[in-house]
N, C-alpha and C positions, 0 to 999 in steps of 0.2 A: 139378601135382597133378591127379588124375583126377576129383575131385569139385569142382563149381563152384557158385557162388551161384545159387539158384533151382532146383537139382536136387531131385527127390523121392528121399529115402533112407529106409532102414530101419536101425534100430540093432540090431547083432548081438551086442553084449556090453555089460555094465554094468548098472546099476540100472534103466535104461529099455529093456532088451532087448525087442525086438518092436515098439516104437513106430515109427511112420512120421511123417515131416514134411518140410517144405521147408527147405533150407539157407538161413539168413539172413545168415551171415557166414563168411568163410574166412580163416584166418591161415596163409599159406604158409610163414612162417619157422618157426613152431612145429608145423606140420602138424596144425592143429586146425580143426574146423568147429563151428558153432553151429546146432543144429536147432530149429526152431520147435516149442514145446510139449513138448520132451523134455529130460531131464537137468536138471530144475528144482531150484534151490537157494534158500534164504532168505538175504537179504542185509540187513544193518542199514545204514540211511542216516542221515546227520546232517541236522539242520535247517539250511537255507541262510540267507544274510544277511537275506532278506526275511521269514523266519519260516515259509516253506513247506517241505513235505517232512518228512522225519524219520519213522522207524518201520521196520517190517520189510516188505520187498518180495520177491516171488518172481520170479526171473530165470532165463533159460536159461544154463547153463554150457557152455563149449566141450568137445567130445569129440575124441579122437584120430581121425584119418581112418581108421585101421585098424579102428575099431569101428563103422563104418557101411558100408552097401552101397547102390549105386544101385538104384532100383526102376524096372523097365520092364514095362509091362503087368501090374502088380500082383505081380511076382516079382522077387526080388533078382538082380542080374547083376553080373558083373565087367566092367571097362571096359578096352578096348584102343585102340590107335591104328592108323590106316592112312592112306595117301595116296590121295586120290581122283583122278579123271581130270584135274581142273584143276591138280593138283600141290599141293593144299592138304591139310594134316594135319588129320584129323577123328577124333573119338571114335566107337568102335563098341561094340556090345554083344557080349560074348563068348558069350552064351547064344544069341542069334539071328543075329548077324552084321550087324544093321541099324545104320545111322548114328544117333547120338543127337543 
């Protein structure tokens, strides 16, 4: 997957369109990413055995990777791959050609 944990992304579709944030989790099997502070939902939680918790909490829900774009220098960019001089595969920005 071209988006990784810790990347800065912008949401390009959905109810949080236009929001930017840092990727906090990546699920490669379902092709979903969780973005900090975006796509917030309310979740009901039960009281645990010690009597703590319980109530309504707001959490980030995962988004499909096609609904986010990597941000470089404040602008969204597509991601590509190339092999550098050391023979290592690296991610590059399609907009600028620079290594990410």
